[in-house]
N, C-alpha and C positions, 0 to 999 in steps of 0.2 A: 719742180718735178710733175709731171702731167698724172692727173687722177681720172679714173674712169667714172664718169657722171652718169652712166646709164641707169636708170631706175629698174629695180626689181619689179617683174609684172606680177601683180596681185592674183590670186586664184579665185575666179568667179564662182562664189558660193550661193548664187541665186537659186539653183536647181537642186540644191542639198534637200531642201525640204521637200521638193517633188519625189526624190528617190527614196527618201524615209517614209513617206507615206505609201509609195507603191511597195516597199518592203514589208511595210505593216499589213497591208492587204494580202500580200503573198502568204504571210506567215497564218494570218486569220484563216485563209482558204485552205492551206495545206496541212495545218495542225489538226490533229484527231482529238476529240476530247473523250474522256472516260464517261460513259453514260450510266446512271445509277439502273442496277438490274432490280426487276420487280415484276409483278403481275397485275394485271389490270381485273379488278375484282370489284363488283357492286356489293358492298356490305348491306345487310338487312337493317332496316330501322330499329332502334332501340323500343323494346316493347314497355308499355306501362308497368309501373312497379308492382300493381295490383294483379296484372294479368298472370295466369297460371299458365307455365309452359308445359305444353302436350309432348309425351314421350312417344316419337316415331318408332314404330316396332317394324323391324325388317327380318324376314325368313333368314336363317342362316344361308342358304343356299343361294340367296340373292345378294349377299354381301361378299364383297373382295377386299380384305383388309391389306392394307400396305403401311408398314411399319418402319420407320427410319430412326436407328440408334443414334446416339450421340457419337459413334465412331463412323456414322455415315453407312453403314451397312443396312440392306433393304431385305426385308422380309414380306413376302406377298403371297396370298392365296385365300381360299375360303376359310372360316374360323375351325381351328383345330387341325387345319393342313396346310398352315403356312411354311414356306421354305425360303432360303436365303438365295436371292438371285441377283444378277447384275444389273446395273441401271439400264444397259442397252436391251435387255430382255423385257424390260418393264412395259413398253408399248406394245409388244406383241402380245405378252400375257393379257393384258388389259382387254385387248380386241377379242382374243380367244374367249375370255370369260364373258363379256357383253354379248357377242354373237351367239354363243352356245350352238354352234352349228350342228353337233352330233345330237341335239336334245337331251343331253344328260342330265339325270335327276340330281346330281352334284352341283349343277349350275344353275344360272337363273331362269325364272320361268319367263314365258312369253305370253303376251295380250293381244288378241286379234283386235285391231283397230280400224277405222276409216276416217280419211280426213278429206276435206273439199279441196280441191286444187283452184287456182286463180281462174282458170278458164271454165269452172263449174262442173267438171268431171270428179270423180270419186278415186281415191287412192287407198286400196286395202293392204294393210302392212301389220306386221307382228312387232309389237314394241316390248323391247327387252326391259324386264323388271330389276335387272342388275344394278346395284349402288356400289360405287367405288369409295371406300372410308380411309382417308388418309390420317394416319395418327404418327406423332412425333413424341420423343421424350423431352425433358425440360432443357438437356444439353445438346440437342439437335442442332447442327450448324445450319446456318440461314442459307448457304450455297448449296448444301445438301438438298435441303427443302425446295428450294427454286428448282434444281435440276431435275427432281421427281416429280414436281407439279408440272413442269413443261412436258415431261414424257406421257404423264397422263392426259394432258390436254392434247397432245398429239394424236394419242389412240383415237379420242372421239372425233378428232379433227378428220382423222383418215377415214373412219366409219362414216362420217358425214360426206366426205368426198366420194366414197363407195356408193352410197345411197343416191347422191345426186347425180353421178354418173350413170347408174342403172336406170333412173327414172327420168333425166332431164338430158342426159349425154354431155354433161359439163361438170366441172368441179364446183364445190360448194361456193367458193368466193368468187367464182365467174359469174353465178345466177344472178338474175335481178331479185331484189329484197322480197317480193313475195314469194318467190320459189324458195329462197334461203329461209324465210320464216317457216315454210312446209316442212323442209328436211330437219330444220332444228326441232320441230315437235316430233318428228318421226325418229330422230336419233337425239333426245335429251342429254345434256351433260350432267350426269348425276355424280357429283364428285362432294362428297361430305368430309368436312376438316373437323376432327375430335380436338378436344382440349389436350394440351400437353400432358404427358404423364410422369411421374417419378417411377423410376425401374432400379432396384436394387442391383448394383453391379457383382 
């Protein structure tokens, strides 16, 4: 009886390693990684143990209090006049306070100053004495804190953009370093972070 003696052809697996490598590269490029949320902040150096801490006094009219409760609610305003606001209102409220466009006596004072520009000329401007004080409770969520910090930072960034456009005709980030340093002095980012407090429910 005749039998079929043809050999079964083997699959060439020589290129399998190349294919696996290409798939690995594809997934590394196409996959998105979760990035840790955080804020870039330069912490002050630890003072010596025997150094006395000076208490910084700020007039009430120059202080904009922002309190985040444990439930994520935000209260903002001058001392004694805080009100519950939405997160989306915080940037506009902060800018309105710092600018004090109407020169209200209930809002920050302004100080006339003059700064030298890189080209040797002078820039006379009014610096706001407004300070934003961010306060949290012990049970404030980290996500709520980050979102509020972002809105406050955005307010100062927008104020710097406006000052840069008015003086140099470009946004703050588009300016050369020398001009950015000047705008940063004209619009200083004054955000104070108070120690978390225990609030009775």
